[in-house]
C-alpha positions in Angstrom: 91.0 128.6 102.8 88.2 129.2 100.3 86.2 126.0 99.6 84.4 125.1 96.4 80.8 123.9 96.6 79.4 121.0 94.6 75.6 121.0 94.3 73.9 117.6 94.8 70.2 116.8 94.9 70.3 116.6 98.7 72.3 119.8 99.2 75.8 121.2 98.8 79.1 119.7 99.8 82.1 121.9 100.3 85.6 120.7 99.2 89.0 122.4 98.9 89.8 124.0 95.5 91.0 121.7 92.8 94.8 121.6 92.4 96.3 124.6 90.7 99.9 123.6 90.2 101.9 121.0 88.4 104.4 118.8 90.2 104.9 115.8 92.4 103.8 115.9 96.0 103.8 113.7 99.1 100.2 113.9 100.3 97.7 112.3 102.7 94.3 111.1 101.4 91.9 113.0 103.6 88.5 112.4 102.0 86.9 111.0 98.9 83.4 111.3 97.5 81.6 110.4 94.3 81.3 113.2 91.7 78.2 113.8 89.6 79.6 112.0 86.6 81.9 109.0 86.3 84.4 110.4 88.7 85.7 110.1 92.3 86.8 113.3 93.9 89.8 112.9 96.2 90.9 115.5 98.8 94.6 115.5 99.7 96.7 117.3 102.3 100.2 118.4 101.5 103.1 118.3 103.9 102.7 122.0 104.6 99.0 121.5 105.6 97.3 122.9 102.5 94.5 120.8 101.1 93.4 120.4 97.5 90.9 118.3 95.5 91.6 116.3 92.4 89.6 113.8 90.3 90.0 110.1 89.5 88.0 109.3 86.4 86.5 106.0 85.7 88.8 103.9 83.4 88.3 100.6 81.7 90.9 98.2 80.4 90.6 94.9 78.6 92.3 93.0 81.4 90.8 94.9 84.4 87.3 95.8 85.5 86.5 99.5 85.5 88.2 101.5 88.3 88.9 105.0 89.4 92.5 106.0 89.2 95.0 108.6 88.0 95.8 108.6 84.3 98.9 106.5 84.4 98.3 104.3 87.5 96.1 101.3 88.1 95.4 102.0 91.7 91.7 101.8 92.5 91.2 104.9 94.7 87.5 103.9 95.4 89.0 101.1 97.6 91.8 103.0 99.3 91.6 104.0 102.9 91.6 107.6 104.2 94.7 108.8 106.0 97.0 106.8 103.7 100.1 108.5 102.3 100.9 108.9 98.6 103.3 110.4 96.2 101.2 111.9 93.4 102.1 113.8 90.2 100.1 116.3 88.4 100.5 117.8 84.9 98.7 120.3 82.7 96.6 118.9 79.9 97.8 119.3 76.3 95.6 122.4 75.9 96.9 123.9 79.2 93.3 124.3 80.5 93.3 121.6 83.3 95.7 119.9 85.6 95.5 116.1 85.3 96.3 113.6 88.1 98.9 111.5 86.3 100.4 109.0 88.9 100.1 107.8 92.4 102.4 105.5 94.4 101.8 104.5 98.0 104.2 105.7 100.7 104.8 103.9 104.0 103.8 106.0 106.9 
């Protein structure tokens, strides 16, 4: 598997490529790391063993403090534990340029 590199002031970090397909997948949260902007990069593993990265962006609501979550979920992924199981959905943006992380729901392992 080819990994993408993110350059940080203290060096590079390699992560799996960002997700390249729409759909809903049962996945395991493998790793998470802060991005360079207001984002949290999450690395997931599918049931077939392939891994991918996706981004939880910082969101703010009137009734919640800021948190890092998929677009249509209120789950704070900065607080979630590694090795937890999730059902996540992904969808192309309106311009078709990016795949957005839309939802996440916990699965019992």
